[in-house]
N, C-alpha and C positions, 0 to 999 in steps of 0.2 A: 509389445511395448509401443509400437506405432499407434495401434488402436487406442491404447490407454491415453497417450498424449493427445490424440484427436478428440477424445470424448470427455476427459476430465474437466477441461475448461468450459465447454457448453453446459455441463451439469452444474458447475459452481456458479456460473452466470445466471442460470435459471433460478438458483437459490437466491442470488442477490436480487433478481427481478421481482420475485414474489415477496421478499423481505421489504423491498421498497414500497410495494403496494400495501403491505400489511402494516408496516411500522413507520414509513416515511423516509425522507431523504437522509436524515441524520444517521439512522441505522444502516441504510444501504451505502452510506459513505464509510462507515466503520468497517463493514465487511470487506470491501476491496482494499482498505488500508491494512487489513490483516494480510498475511502472506498467501492470498488466494492464487496469485500467479507465481510468485517467487518460491512458495513452498513446494508445489509440484516440480518446478524446475530444479530446486535443490535436491529433491528426492530422486529425480531421474539422473542428476549428476552423480549422486552417491552410488547409484546402481551401476552407472556406466564408467565413472572415473575413479571410484574408490572412496573410502571413508576420509582419508587424509585430505584429498583434494576437496571433498565436500565440506569438511570442517573449516578449512581455510576460506573457502568460498562463503561459508556461513558468517564468518567474521566480516567479510566485505559486505555481505547483506545487512549485517548489523549497522554498519556505517550507512548503508543505503536507506535504512529506515529514517535516518535524519534527513536524507535527501528528499524522501517522499514528504516529510513534514515541511521542509522548506518550500518545496513545490506548491503544496496546498496553501500554505500561509501567504506566499507571494501572490498566487492567483486570487485568493480571497481578498487580499488587501487592495487589489487592483480592480475588483469587480465593479465598484460603484462609479469609477471615473473613466474606465477604458473599455474598448471593445474586445471581442474574443481574440482576435489575432494578436494584438499587443499584449494582452494579459497572458495568453498561453505562451507566446514567444518568450516573454520575460521569465515566466515560471520555469520553462524548459531550459532556458539559458542558465538560470541559477542552479537547476538540478545538474546540468552538465559540468558547470564550474566546480560545484561541491564534490561531485563524483571524481573528477580529476584530482582534486585536492586530497581526497581520502587515500589515493594511491601512495601518498607520501607518509601516511600514518602507519604505526606498527600493527602487525597482524597479531593482536593481543585481545583476548576475549574480554578481560576485565576493563581495559581502557576503552574498547569499542562500546561496551555496555554502558559504562558511566557517561561517555560522551553523548551517545544517542538518547539515552533516557533523559538526561538533563536538558538536552537541546529540545526534545519533543515536549517536555513538561513546560518549558518556557514558551514554546510556540503555541501550545494548547491554551495557556493563560492569556497570551497576547491575542490569540484568535477569538477568545471569548469576549474581548472588548469591542470587536467589530459589530456594528448594528445594521440590520437590514429589515425593511418592512416585509411582512409575510406576503407571499404570492397569492393572488386571487384563486388560481387553479394550478395544480401541479402539471408539469410537462409530461405528455405521453406521445409516443410515435411508434408506429408498427415496425419501422426499420431499425430502431435503436438497438433492440436486443440482438438481432442477427448480425449487425455490424460489430458489436462488442464481442460476440462469439467468434467471429472470423478473425478479428484483430488479435485476440488473446491466444487463440489456437495457433495462429501463425507465429506469434511471439514465443510461445513455449517451444515450438519446433525449432525456431531459429537459434535461440540461446543454447538449448541442449545440443544442437548440432555443432555449433562453433565453440563450445566450451573448452574442448581439448586444445584448440588452436589459440585461444585468447588468454588462457591461464585462469587460475582459481579466483584471483581478485576481480578481474574484469567480468568473469562469469557471475560472481555474486552481486556486483554492482548493477550489471545490466538486467539481472533478474528482478531488481527492485524498480525498474523503470515504471513510472506511474501510468501505465497505459489505460487501465480501466478508469481511474480517477480523472485523467485528462479527457477521456471521451465523455464521461458522465458530466463533469463540470462544464466543459465547453458547449455541450449540447444544451444544457439548461441555461447557460449564459446567453447563447445565441438566440434562444427562445424568449429572452427577457425575463427569465425566472431566476432572478439574482438570489433570492432567499433560498430557493432550492439548491442552487449551485453552491452557496455559502455553506449550507448544512452538509452537503456531500463532502466538500473540501475540509470542513472542520471535523467531520466524522473520520475523514482519512487520517488526520493527525492523531486522533484517539486510537484508531485501529493500528497505526504504526507503533504505538507503545506496546500493543500486544504482539506485533511483529518482532519487536526487540526481544521480548521474552522467548518467542519461538526460536529465533536464531541463536540466542545465547544458550538455550538448551541443546540445540543441534550441534553448535560448535564445540561444546563441552562433552556431551554424551558420545559423540562419534569417536572420541579418543579412547573409549573403553570398549569392552567386549560385549556390546549389546547388538542385537540384530537391528538392521537398518529400519525395518518397519516399526520396531518397538521404540526406537529413538524418535521417529517422526510422530508416532501416535502420542507419546508422552509430551512432546513439544506442543502438539496441537491442543491437548487438554489444558496444559499450563497457560498457553496463550489465550485460549478461549475464556477460561475462568478469570484471568487478569483483565481482559478486555470488558467482560460483563460488569465487573466491579467498577472499572474506570468509566465506562459509558453510562452506567446508572448514576454515578455521582455527577458527571458533567451534564447529562441530560436533565437531571433534577434541578441542578443549580442554574444552568444556562437557559433552559427553555421552559422554565416554570411560568414565565410571563412573556407575552408577545413582545418582540423587539420592534422598535420604530427607528426610522432614519432620523 
């Protein structure tokens, strides 16, 4: 189990890295918007803490998808006028405040799904109105990929280790902390690649819609007599198909023409 926790994140991040090179920042933003980190955490929680714990945690993660969307939109909205520190701090503060607020909400799959999907759809529409001039060159750095691998591996280990101590709701919320998007967005922003940062963050919003589908399936299916791996495999397929449809629509509509400031 320890070996799996240590290897799954680097493999997923390699996938994101090659996707960014092949398809650009928007697609590489969608991928971490998906439950690339929170999905494995949820799976390990289900194995270690049981189906009921993991189901309740998945409802919290459903709320957490809205938190990812709010983080991405807040950061994207501040890209043009503010530096990395202010933009990142504001976005993380909003994520923390929203996460604390969701602890007051009911542990209900239907309510969490409707709230998160509607919130993310509004944020996706609002984000599409932001305009940035395309970057002359994409940002590349040899240290970026190892840094992300280290951070995410440590994050998965931390959340799964403390899950029994902090309860299902906090486990689900913490698993959706936007660690990859924060790293990718802030690195691009610090390198004055605002358009690349915007596409990563906007892609994160779209990917979070797929994350809602993933955790809605998890929260519901874990209540039935399915094997754990079957539940997570079905959720991954549903989430991926939904995200492909949404990303195709947004990418076609939003990036059909170059945007200008």
